[in-house]
C-alpha positions, 0 to 999 in steps of 0.5 A: 175374114182372116188372112195370114201372110208369110207367118213365122214364129221362132224360139231361138234356133227352133222354128215353130211355124215357117212361112205360113200363108192361109186365108179363111173366108167369111163364115168358113170353118178352117181346121188346123190339123196335125200332130203334137208340135206341128205349130197349129196352136202357135198359129192359132194364138198368133191370130189374136196375139196371145203369141207375137209372130217373128215375121209375117202378118195377120189381118182380120176383117181387113185390119192388121192385128199388129196395129190394134190394141191387144184387148180390143183385138181379143174382145172382137174374137171368141176364144175357147180351149180344152181347159175351158178356163172358167173363173171358179169364183164367178157364177156361170152367168158371170163367166159368160157375161164378163166380156160384155161387162168389160164392153160396157153393156147394161145389166139387162142386156148382159142377162138377156145375152147370158140366157140366150146363149145358155139356151143356144148351148142346150143348158137351162138358164134357170137352173144353170145361170147362178151355179158355180162352175165346179157344180157342172160336168166337164161337158157342161163346163165346155158348153159354158166355155163356148157360150162365153166365147160367143158372148160379145157376138164375135164374127170370129171364133178361135177354138183350141181342141175345145172338146179334146178332154171329153168322153166320146159320147159327150164329145160327139154331142158337143160337135153336133151342137157346135155345127148347129150353132155355127150354121145358125150364127154364121161365125168364121172359125179356126179350129185346132185338133189332132183328131182326123175324124173331128177335122173331117166332121167339122171342117169346111177346109182342113189345113194340115201342118207338119214340123211348122209347115203347111203341107196341104189345105183343101176340103175334106173330100179333096184330102181324102181323094188326093193326099199331098204326101205320105204324111197326109195319107197316114193321117187319113189312114187312121179313121179308115183303119178304125172303120175297117176294124168296126166292120170286121168286128160286126162281120165276124164277131170278137176274136179270141183275144178280145176278152 
């Protein structure tokens, strides 16, 4: 469904992404994982041409995206990101329905789709549809952002740390919800995160980037069993250390400095 061939992005003398080749199968969720500045968000934005590559090519469903008008390309994809970006002067329903409206859907079709998606992300259409975004909690706004990304029935979704700013409980619930939604709809997705636990939980495969280069790509199990180098191993050690800390606290109780 998505094919990146020798993709690169340079800003003057700085190389943000270097000779990156990846494929994402139909229905797969590929996580782009790495620390700040590794090139993961730049790579994601080159897929829908929010950033134009310096070299290489991107194909989506067989089409070279450089040959498509940007507005046509972006309407074919859902895009969700951490800051949500809901339009404050539009209601929740109007935010979700904006792309179908641009595509010429009828008012009845848009309203039906809005209500369908609000129910899908576990928000009550009757009490949510006509509210302003400012009336919603952060978690509710993020759910609306996911619904908006799905509004035009895209086959591809791009997600840039969409749950990164949320508290752990809300984040966990939204991850559960997104796993269910993606399974039900069969959407192909590329998901950016720097959180190893989130990557392991959501990804069918994980592509680890470091200094703009692809370090390793594989299933969560493969990365856990066979990390390609010390960088990947250090990323995987983080959730392991956290798990060991929890086990230690459960086994021995809080230490003297845990007041």
